[in-house]
C-alpha positions as a Markdown table, in Angstrom:
| # | Residue | x | y | z |
|---|---|---|---|---|
| 1 | Unk | 74.0 | 97.9 | 73.3 |
| 2 | Unk | 77.6 | 96.7 | 73.7 |
| 3 | Unk | 80.8 | 98.8 | 73.8 |
| 4 | Unk | 84.4 | 98.2 | 73.4 |
| 5 | Unk | 86.7 | 99.1 | 76.3 |
| 6 | Unk | 90.4 | 99.7 | 75.9 |
| 7 | Unk | 92.3 | 99.2 | 79.1 |
| 8 | Unk | 95.9 | 99.9 | 80.0 |
| 9 | Unk | 97.5 | 98.3 | 83.1 |
| 10 | Unk | 95.2 | 95.2 | 82.8 |
| 11 | Unk | 97.8 | 93.0 | 84.3 |
| 12 | Unk | 98.1 | 95.1 | 87.5 |
| 13 | Unk | 96.1 | 95.0 | 90.7 |
| 14 | Unk | 93.4 | 97.5 | 90.0 |
| 15 | Unk | 93.5 | 97.0 | 86.2 |
| 16 | Unk | 93.0 | 93.2 | 86.3 |
| 17 | Unk | 90.1 | 93.6 | 88.8 |
| 18 | Unk | 88.6 | 96.3 | 86.6 |
| 19 | Unk | 88.6 | 94.0 | 83.6 |
| 20 | Unk | 87.0 | 91.2 | 85.6 |
| 21 | Unk | 84.3 | 93.7 | 86.8 |
| 22 | Unk | 83.6 | 94.8 | 83.2 |
| 23 | Unk | 83.3 | 91.1 | 82.2 |
| 24 | Unk | 80.9 | 90.5 | 85.1 |
| 25 | Unk | 78.7 | 93.5 | 84.5 |
| 26 | Unk | 78.6 | 93.9 | 80.7 |
| 27 | Unk | 78.6 | 91.9 | 77.5 |
| 28 | Unk | 81.3 | 94.2 | 76.1 |
| 29 | Unk | 84.6 | 93.4 | 74.4 |
| 30 | Unk | 87.8 | 94.3 | 76.3 |
| 31 | Unk | 91.0 | 95.2 | 74.5 |
| 32 | Unk | 94.1 | 95.4 | 76.8 |
| 33 | Unk | 97.4 | 97.0 | 76.0 |
| 34 | Unk | 100.0 | 94.7 | 77.5 |
| 35 | Unk | 103.7 | 95.0 | 77.6 |
| 36 | Unk | 105.3 | 91.7 | 76.5 |
| 37 | Unk | 107.7 | 90.2 | 78.9 |
| 38 | Unk | 109.2 | 86.7 | 78.8 |
| 39 | Unk | 106.0 | 85.6 | 77.2 |
| 40 | Unk | 103.8 | 87.2 | 74.6 |
| 41 | Unk | 101.2 | 89.8 | 75.5 |
| 42 | Unk | 98.2 | 87.4 | 75.1 |
| 43 | Unk | 99.6 | 84.8 | 77.4 |
| 44 | Unk | 100.7 | 87.4 | 80.0 |
| 45 | Unk | 97.2 | 88.9 | 80.0 |
| 46 | Unk | 95.4 | 85.6 | 80.3 |
| 47 | Unk | 97.7 | 84.5 | 83.1 |
| 48 | Unk | 97.1 | 87.7 | 85.1 |
| 49 | Unk | 93.4 | 87.7 | 84.7 |
| 50 | Unk | 93.0 | 84.0 | 85.5 |
| 51 | Unk | 95.2 | 84.5 | 88.7 |
| 52 | Unk | 93.1 | 87.5 | 89.7 |
| 53 | Unk | 89.8 | 85.7 | 89.0 |
| 54 | Unk | 91.0 | 82.8 | 91.2 |
| 55 | Unk | 92.0 | 85.1 | 94.0 |
| 56 | Unk | 88.5 | 86.7 | 94.0 |
| 57 | Unk | 86.5 | 83.5 | 93.6 |
| 58 | Unk | 85.4 | 84.4 | 90.1 |
| 59 | Unk | 87.4 | 81.8 | 88.1 |
| 60 | Unk | 84.7 | 79.4 | 87.2 |
| 61 | Unk | 82.2 | 82.1 | 86.3 |
| 62 | Unk | 84.6 | 84.2 | 84.1 |
| 63 | Unk | 87.1 | 81.7 | 82.7 |
| 64 | Unk | 85.3 | 81.5 | 79.4 |
| 65 | Unk | 84.8 | 85.3 | 79.1 |
| 66 | Unk | 88.5 | 85.9 | 79.8 |
| 67 | Unk | 89.4 | 83.8 | 76.7 |
| 68 | Unk | 86.5 | 84.9 | 74.5 |
| 69 | Unk | 86.0 | 88.6 | 75.3 |
| 70 | Unk | 89.5 | 89.9 | 76.2 |
| 71 | Unk | 92.1 | 90.6 | 73.6 |
| 72 | Unk | 95.7 | 91.6 | 74.2 |
| 73 | Unk | 97.5 | 94.1 | 72.0 |
| 74 | Unk | 101.2 | 94.4 | 72.5 |
| 75 | Unk | 102.3 | 97.9 | 73.6 |
| 76 | Unk | 104.0 | 100.0 | 76.2 |
| 77 | Unk | 102.7 | 103.3 | 77.6 |
| 78 | Unk | 106.1 | 104.8 | 77.6 |
| 79 | Unk | 106.1 | 104.9 | 73.8 |
| 80 | Unk | 104.0 | 107.2 | 71.5 |
| 81 | Unk | 100.6 | 105.7 | 70.9 |
| 82 | Unk | 101.3 | 103.4 | 73.9 |
| 83 | Unk | 103.6 | 101.4 | 71.6 |
| 84 | Unk | 100.6 | 100.1 | 69.6 |
| 85 | Unk | 101.8 | 99.2 | 66.1 |
| 86 | Unk | 98.6 | 100.0 | 64.2 |
| 87 | Unk | 96.3 | 102.2 | 66.2 |
| 88 | Unk | 94.2 | 102.8 | 63.2 |
| 89 | Unk | 93.0 | 99.2 | 63.4 |
| 90 | Unk | 91.6 | 99.7 | 66.9 |
| 91 | Unk | 88.3 | 101.2 | 67.8 |
| 92 | Unk | 86.9 | 101.7 | 71.3 |
| 93 | Unk | 84.2 | 103.8 | 73.0 |
| 94 | Unk | 85.6 | 103.7 | 76.6 |
| 95 | Unk | 89.3 | 104.1 | 77.4 |
| 96 | Unk | 90.5 | 103.1 | 80.8 |
| 97 | Unk | 94.0 | 104.3 | 81.7 |
| 98 | Unk | 95.1 | 102.3 | 84.7 |
| 99 | Unk | 98.8 | 101.6 | 83.9 |
| 100 | Unk | 101.2 | 103.2 | 86.4 |
| 101 | Unk | 104.5 | 102.9 | 88.1 |
| 102 | Unk | 104.0 | 102.5 | 91.9 |
| 103 | Unk | 107.6 | 103.4 | 92.7 |
| 104 | Unk | 108.1 | 106.5 | 94.9 |
| 105 | Unk | 111.8 | 106.8 | 95.7 |
| 106 | Unk | 113.7 | 109.9 | 94.4 |
| 107 | Unk | 116.2 | 107.6 | 92.5 |
| 108 | Unk | 113.3 | 106.4 | 90.3 |
| 109 | Unk | 112.0 | 109.9 | 89.4 |
| 110 | Unk | 112.8 | 109.6 | 85.7 |
| 111 | Unk | 111.0 | 106.2 | 85.4 |
| 112 | Unk | 108.0 | 107.4 | 87.4 |
| 113 | Unk | 107.7 | 110.5 | 85.1 |
| 114 | Unk | 108.0 | 108.4 | 81.9 |
| 115 | Unk | 105.3 | 105.9 | 83.0 |
| 116 | Unk | 102.9 | 108.1 | 85.0 |
| 117 | Unk | 103.1 | 111.4 | 83.2 |
| 118 | Unk | 104.3 | 110.8 | 79.7 |
| 119 | Unk | 102.4 | 107.5 | 79.7 |
| 120 | Unk | 99.2 | 109.4 | 80.4 |
| 121 | Unk | 99.9 | 111.8 | 77.5 |
| 122 | Unk | 100.4 | 108.8 | 75.2 |
| 123 | Unk | 97.2 | 107.3 | 76.4 |
| 124 | Unk | 95.2 | 110.5 | 75.7 |
| 125 | Unk | 96.6 | 110.6 | 72.2 |
| 126 | Unk | 95.8 | 107.0 | 71.6 |
| 127 | Unk | 92.3 | 107.4 | 72.9 |
| 128 | Unk | 91.7 | 110.1 | 70.3 |
| 129 | Unk | 93.1 | 107.9 | 67.5 |
| 130 | Unk | 90.9 | 105.0 | 68.4 |
| 131 | Unk | 87.7 | 107.1 | 68.6 |
| 132 | Unk | 87.1 | 106.9 | 72.3 |
| 133 | Unk | 84.4 | 109.3 | 73.6 |
| 134 | Unk | 85.0 | 108.5 | 77.3 |
| 135 | Unk | 88.4 | 108.6 | 79.1 |
| 136 | Unk | 88.6 | 107.2 | 82.6 |
| 137 | Unk | 91.8 | 107.8 | 84.5 |
| 138 | Unk | 92.8 | 105.8 | 87.6 |
| 139 | Unk | 94.7 | 108.3 | 89.8 |
| 140 | Unk | 95.1 | 108.2 | 93.6 |
| 141 | Unk | 93.3 | 109.9 | 96.5 |
| 142 | Unk | 96.8 | 111.0 | 97.7 |
| 143 | Unk | 97.2 | 113.7 | 95.1 |
| 144 | Unk | 95.9 | 115.5 | 98.2 |
| 145 | Unk | 99.5 | 115.5 | 99.4 |
| 146 | Unk | 99.9 | 117.1 | 102.8 |
| 147 | Unk | 96.4 | 118.6 | 102.9 |
| 148 | Unk | 94.4 | 117.8 | 106.0 |
| 149 | Unk | 90.7 | 118.0 | 107.0 |
| 150 | Unk | 87.9 | 117.4 | 104.5 |
| 151 | Unk | 89.4 | 116.6 | 101.0 |
| 152 | Unk | 86.7 | 117.5 | 98.4 |
| 153 | Unk | 86.1 | 115.7 | 95.1 |
| 154 | Unk | 87.5 | 118.4 | 92.8 |
| 155 | Unk | 90.6 | 119.6 | 91.1 |
| 156 | Unk | 93.5 | 119.1 | 93.5 |
| 157 | Unk | 95.0 | 122.2 | 94.9 |
| 158 | Unk | 97.6 | 120.7 | 97.2 |
| 159 | Unk | 100.8 | 122.8 | 97.3 |
| 160 | Unk | 103.0 | 120.0 | 98.8 |
| 161 | Unk | 103.1 | 116.4 | 98.0 |
| 162 | Unk | 105.0 | 113.7 | 99.8 |
| 163 | Unk | 106.9 | 111.8 | 97.1 |
| 164 | Unk | 107.5 | 111.5 | 93.3 |
| 165 | Unk | 104.6 | 109.1 | 92.9 |
| 166 | Unk | 102.1 | 111.6 | 94.2 |
| 167 | Unk | 103.7 | 114.4 | 92.2 |
| 168 | Unk | 103.5 | 112.3 | 89.0 |
| 169 | Unk | 99.8 | 111.4 | 89.5 |
| 170 | Unk | 99.0 | 115.1 | 90.1 |
| 171 | Unk | 100.8 | 116.0 | 86.9 |
| 172 | Unk | 99.0 | 113.3 | 85.0 |
| 173 | Unk | 95.7 | 114.6 | 86.3 |
| 174 | Unk | 96.6 | 118.0 | 84.9 |
| 175 | Unk | 97.0 | 116.5 | 81.4 |
| 176 | Unk | 93.6 | 114.8 | 81.6 |
| 177 | Unk | 92.0 | 118.0 | 82.9 |
| 178 | Unk | 93.5 | 120.0 | 80.0 |
| 179 | Unk | 92.3 | 117.6 | 77.3 |
| 180 | Unk | 88.8 | 118.4 | 76.2 |
| 181 | Unk | 88.5 | 115.8 | 73.4 |
| 182 | Unk | 86.6 | 113.4 | 75.6 |
| 183 | Unk | 84.2 | 113.1 | 78.5 |
| 184 | Unk | 86.6 | 112.5 | 81.3 |
| 185 | Unk | 86.4 | 110.9 | 84.7 |
| 186 | Unk | 89.2 | 110.9 | 87.2 |
| 187 | Unk | 89.0 | 108.1 | 89.7 |
| 188 | Unk | 91.0 | 108.4 | 93.0 |
| 189 | Unk | 91.3 | 105.2 | 95.0 |
| 190 | Unk | 92.9 | 105.3 | 98.4 |
| 191 | Unk | 95.0 | 102.5 | 99.9 |
| 192 | Unk | 93.7 | 99.4 | 98.1 |
| 193 | Unk | 93.7 | 96.1 | 99.9 |
| 194 | Unk | 92.5 | 92.6 | 99.1 |
| 195 | Unk | 89.0 | 91.4 | 98.2 |
| 196 | Unk | 86.4 | 92.0 | 101.0 |
| 197 | Unk | 85.2 | 88.4 | 100.8 |
| 198 | Unk | 88.2 | 86.2 | 99.7 |
| 199 | Unk | 90.9 | 88.6 | 101.1 |
| 200 | Unk | 92.8 | 87.9 | 97.8 |
| 201 | Unk | 95.1 | 90.5 | 96.3 |
| 202 | Unk | 97.6 | 90.5 | 93.4 |
| 203 | Unk | 99.8 | 93.4 | 94.3 |
| 204 | Unk | 101.6 | 93.9 | 97.6 |
| 205 | Unk | 102.4 | 97.6 | 98.1 |
| 206 | Unk | 100.5 | 99.9 | 100.4 |
| 207 | Unk | 99.4 | 98.2 | 103.6 |
| 208 | Unk | 101.2 | 95.0 | 102.5 |
| 209 | Unk | 104.5 | 96.9 | 102.0 |
| 210 | Unk | 104.2 | 98.3 | 105.6 |
| 211 | Unk | 103.4 | 94.9 | 107.0 |
| 212 | Unk | 106.4 | 93.4 | 105.2 |
| 213 | Unk | 108.7 | 96.1 | 106.7 |
| 214 | Unk | 107.4 | 95.1 | 110.2 |
| 215 | Unk | 108.0 | 91.4 | 109.5 |
| 216 | Unk | 111.5 | 92.0 | 108.2 |
| 217 | Unk | 112.4 | 94.2 | 111.2 |
| 218 | Unk | 111.0 | 91.6 | 113.6 |
| 219 | Unk | 113.1 | 88.9 | 111.9 |
| 220 | Unk | 116.2 | 91.0 | 112.0 |
| 221 | Unk | 115.9 | 91.7 | 115.7 |
| 222 | Unk | 115.1 | 88.1 | 116.4 |
| 223 | Unk | 118.4 | 87.1 | 114.8 |
| 224 | Unk | 120.4 | 89.6 | 116.8 |
| 225 | Unk | 118.4 | 90.0 | 120.1 |
| 226 | Unk | 116.0 | 87.2 | 120.3 |
| 227 | Unk | 112.8 | 87.9 | 122.3 |
| 228 | Unk | 113.5 | 91.6 | 122.7 |
| 229 | Unk | 110.7 | 92.8 | 120.4 |
| 230 | Unk | 108.2 | 90.8 | 122.4 |
| 231 | Unk | 109.1 | 92.9 | 125.5 |
| 232 | Unk | 110.1 | 96.2 | 124.1 |
| 233 | Unk | 107.4 | 98.6 | 122.8 |
| 234 | Unk | 108.6 | 100.4 | 119.7 |
| 235 | Unk | 107.7 | 104.1 | 119.5 |
| 236 | Unk | 106.6 | 105.5 | 116.2 |
| 237 | Unk | 105.2 | 108.9 | 115.0 |
| 238 | Unk | 101.5 | 108.6 | 114.3 |
| 239 | Unk | 98.4 | 110.9 | 114.6 |
| 240 | Unk | 96.1 | 109.1 | 117.1 |
| 241 | Unk | 92.5 | 109.2 | 116.0 |
| 242 | Unk | 93.2 | 109.8 | 112.3 |
| 243 | Unk | 91.6 | 107.5 | 109.7 |
| 244 | Unk | 93.7 | 105.1 | 107.6 |
| 245 | Unk | 91.7 | 104.8 | 104.4 |
| 246 | Unk | 92.0 | 101.2 | 103.4 |
| 247 | Unk | 89.5 | 100.1 | 100.8 |
| 248 | Unk | 88.9 | 96.6 | 99.4 |
| 249 | Unk | 89.6 | 96.1 | 95.7 |
| 250 | Unk | 86.1 | 94.9 | 94.9 |
| 251 | Unk | 84.6 | 98.1 | 96.2 |
| 252 | Unk | 87.0 | 100.2 | 94.1 |
| 253 | Unk | 86.2 | 98.5 | 90.8 |
| 254 | Unk | 82.5 | 98.0 | 91.4 |
| 255 | Unk | 82.0 | 101.7 | 92.0 |
| 256 | Unk | 84.2 | 102.7 | 89.1 |
| 257 | Unk | 82.2 | 100.6 | 86.7 |
| 258 | Unk | 78.9 | 101.6 | 88.1 |
| 259 | Unk | 79.8 | 105.3 | 87.6 |
| 260 | Unk | 81.1 | 104.7 | 84.1 |
| 261 | Unk | 78.0 | 102.8 | 83.1 |
| 262 | Unk | 75.7 | 105.5 | 84.6 |
| 263 | Unk | 75.8 | 107.7 | 81.6 |
| 264 | Unk | 78.0 | 109.4 | 79.1 |
| 265 | Unk | 79.8 | 112.7 | 79.6 |
| 266 | Unk | 79.9 | 115.1 | 76.7 |
| 267 | Unk | 83.3 | 116.1 | 75.2 |
| 268 | Unk | 84.9 | 118.6 | 77.5 |
| 269 | Unk | 83.0 | 117.4 | 80.6 |
| 270 | Unk | 85.1 | 116.4 | 83.6 |
| 271 | Unk | 84.1 | 114.7 | 86.9 |
| 272 | Unk | 86.1 | 113.5 | 89.9 |
| 273 | Unk | 85.3 | 110.5 | 92.0 |
| 274 | Unk | 87.1 | 109.4 | 95.1 |
| 275 | Unk | 87.0 | 105.6 | 95.5 |
| 276 | Unk | 87.7 | 105.5 | 99.2 |
| 277 | Unk | 86.2 | 103.9 | 102.4 |
| 278 | Unk | 83.2 | 105.7 | 103.9 |
| 279 | Unk | 83.8 | 103.8 | 107.1 |
| 280 | Unk | 87.6 | 104.0 | 107.2 |
| 281 | Unk | 89.2 | 102.4 | 110.2 |
| 282 | Unk | 91.1 | 104.3 | 112.9 |
| 283 | Unk | 94.8 | 104.4 | 112.2 |
| 284 | Unk | 96.3 | 103.3 | 115.5 |
| 285 | Unk | 93.9 | 100.3 | 115.7 |
| 286 | Unk | 95.1 | 99.1 | 112.3 |
| 287 | Unk | 98.8 | 99.6 | 113.2 |
| 288 | Unk | 98.4 | 97.9 | 116.6 |
| 289 | Unk | 96.8 | 94.9 | 114.9 |
| 290 | Unk | 99.6 | 94.6 | 112.4 |
| 291 | Unk | 102.2 | 94.7 | 115.2 |
| 292 | Unk | 100.3 | 91.9 | 117.0 |
| 293 | Unk | 100.1 | 89.7 | 113.9 |
| 294 | Unk | 103.8 | 90.0 | 113.2 |
| 295 | Unk | 104.7 | 89.3 | 116.8 |
| 296 | Unk | 105.8 | 92.7 | 118.0 |
| 297 | Unk | 104.9 | 94.2 | 121.3 |
| 298 | Unk | 102.1 | 96.7 | 121.2 |
| 299 | Unk | 103.6 | 100.0 | 119.9 |
| 300 | Unk | 103.6 | 103.4 | 121.6 |
| 301 | Unk | 102.4 | 106.3 | 119.5 |
| 302 | Unk | 104.3 | 109.6 | 119.7 |
| 303 | Unk | 103.8 | 113.0 | 118.1 |
| 304 | Unk | 107.6 | 113.7 | 117.9 |
| 305 | Unk | 111.0 | 111.9 | 118.3 |
| 306 | Unk | 112.0 | 113.3 | 121.6 |
| 307 | Unk | 111.6 | 110.0 | 123.5 |
| 308 | Unk | 113.0 | 107.7 | 120.8 |
| 309 | Unk | 115.9 | 105.4 | 121.6 |
| 310 | Unk | 118.3 | 104.0 | 119.1 |
| 311 | Unk | 116.1 | 101.1 | 118.2 |
| 312 | Unk | 113.1 | 103.4 | 117.7 |
| 313 | Unk | 115.2 | 105.5 | 115.4 |
| 314 | Unk | 116.3 | 102.5 | 113.4 |
| 315 | Unk | 112.8 | 101.3 | 113.0 |
| 316 | Unk | 111.4 | 104.7 | 112.1 |
| 317 | Unk | 114.1 | 105.1 | 109.4 |
| 318 | Unk | 112.9 | 101.8 | 107.9 |
| 319 | Unk | 109.3 | 103.0 | 107.6 |
| 320 | Unk | 110.1 | 106.6 | 106.6 |
| 321 | Unk | 108.2 | 106.4 | 103.3 |
| 322 | Unk | 105.0 | 105.5 | 105.1 |
| 323 | Unk | 105.3 | 108.5 | 107.5 |
| 324 | Unk | 103.1 | 110.8 | 105.3 |
| 325 | Unk | 100.3 | 108.2 | 105.5 |
| 326 | Unk | 100.5 | 108.0 | 109.3 |
| 327 | Unk | 100.6 | 111.7 | 109.9 |
| 328 | Unk | 97.7 | 114.0 | 109.2 |
| 329 | Unk | 93.9 | 113.9 | 109.6 |
| 330 | Unk | 92.4 | 113.4 | 106.2 |
| 331 | Unk | 88.7 | 112.9 | 105.6 |
| 332 | Unk | 88.0 | 112.0 | 102.0 |
| 333 | Unk | 84.7 | 113.3 | 100.6 |
| 334 | Unk | 83.0 | 110.9 | 98.3 |
| 335 | Unk | 79.7 | 112.7 | 97.8 |
| 336 | Unk | 79.9 | 112.4 | 94.0 |
| 337 | Unk | 80.3 | 108.7 | 94.3 |
| 338 | Unk | 77.4 | 108.4 | 96.7 |
| 339 | Unk | 75.2 | 110.4 | 94.4 |
| 340 | Unk | 75.6 | 107.8 | 91.6 |
| 341 | Unk | 76.0 | 104.5 | 93.4 |
| 342 | Unk | 73.5 | 105.2 | 96.1 |
| 343 | Unk | 73.3 | 103.5 | 99.5 |
| 344 | Unk | 76.0 | 100.9 | 100.0 |
| 345 | Unk | 76.2 | 98.1 | 102.6 |
| 346 | Unk | 78.5 | 98.9 | 105.5 |
| 347 | Unk | 80.0 | 95.4 | 105.8 |
| 348 | Unk | 82.3 | 95.3 | 102.8 |
| 349 | Unk | 83.8 | 98.6 | 104.0 |
| 350 | Unk | 84.0 | 98.1 | 107.7 |
| 351 | Unk | 87.4 | 96.8 | 108.9 |
| 352 | Unk | 87.3 | 95.9 | 112.6 |
| 353 | Unk | 90.4 | 94.5 | 114.1 |
| 354 | Unk | 89.6 | 90.9 | 113.4 |
| 355 | Unk | 89.1 | 91.7 | 109.6 |
| 356 | Unk | 92.3 | 93.6 | 109.4 |
| 357 | Unk | 94.0 | 90.6 | 111.1 |
| 358 | Unk | 92.6 | 88.3 | 108.5 |
| 359 | Unk | 93.9 | 90.4 | 105.7 |
| 360 | Unk | 97.3 | 90.6 | 107.3 |
| 361 | Unk | 97.5 | 86.8 | 108.0 |
| 362 | Unk | 96.5 | 86.1 | 104.4 |
| 363 | Unk | 99.4 | 88.1 | 103.2 |
| 364 | Unk | 101.9 | 86.7 | 105.6 |
| 365 | Unk | 100.9 | 83.2 | 104.8 |
| 366 | Unk | 101.4 | 84.0 | 101.1 |
| 367 | Unk | 104.8 | 85.5 | 101.8 |
| 368 | Unk | 105.8 | 82.4 | 103.7 |
| 369 | Unk | 104.8 | 80.2 | 100.8 |
| 370 | Unk | 106.8 | 82.4 | 98.4 |
| 371 | Unk | 109.9 | 82.2 | 100.6 |
| 372 | Unk | 109.6 | 78.5 | 101.0 |
| 373 | Unk | 110.1 | 78.2 | 97.3 |
| 374 | Unk | 113.3 | 80.1 | 97.3 |
| 375 | Unk | 116.7 | 78.3 | 97.2 |
| 376 | Unk | 118.5 | 78.0 | 100.5 |
| 377 | Unk | 121.2 | 80.6 | 101.1 |
| 378 | Unk | 124.5 | 80.0 | 102.7 |
């Protein structure tokens, strides 16, 4: 039997990979709500999916399916009914809500709330109108906020979250939890990185954003004090021995689709699944590798600021957003995922230093190509 899946956020990092996984694993039809930009919704969707398929080595296999089994519907999750002009003309069985704002700064609080919280309310209402029986919400593992130790696959009870993005995702989860019209699954990915085989990615927040901060800081210091950063070891606050939960995009969507296809939940049923790395790398090893790739001297990890000099202070100010992901020993439980997907190979998850280095160099090469295309500045 075939189904129809309705997907929001299909032009995004996780959303586009999710659509490709559905195309690979099913014969189903995929309807995607896409906000038109400078081009129409259909063109924007096809461009995003073709780009993602090329990045993951799937282009030749899925090109035809992208054009024949994916349909774009113009819309915007910030609007009632997700901006869909005629929701009564749509029908779907499985509704995937992946659209989200990845901003986190206080100054964007209103936008984050509109997209992540009100957008989820609009998605739930639209799902009911189009007859969906299953509602899948893509949240984040970091609704855990400042919690440490084992983080269970259950309703989040964190009392303190680190930024507006985490707050908004927790509030959106509450909306999904309260809506009993569907069988509901809440998926919580951790820090998503590129494909485990091709290294490709289509969004560059998370690990890539931190790497970009390092690269920019190194370039700034090279222009003002050339060679200093190859000799001076920067100090930064970090909990030595903690895990940094980086997970390849292909593992995230493969597990999500496997779980969704494993069986239907009855209306009112709710399940949580943490799409994280069961073999997450050690934080200081990842950070040291990133420093080395950028050309910075090996860092010194500190538990407080008492030994910082003025350069350390400047550097730590620049990476302040990432502080909450460098401090705290979190161990994400994924027993519900393991119960359904079964034994998984270690290799796609394991990220030894040389694999982290490959991901970093892939991104820096791409960044260099993008900058080469920019007009020269005076």
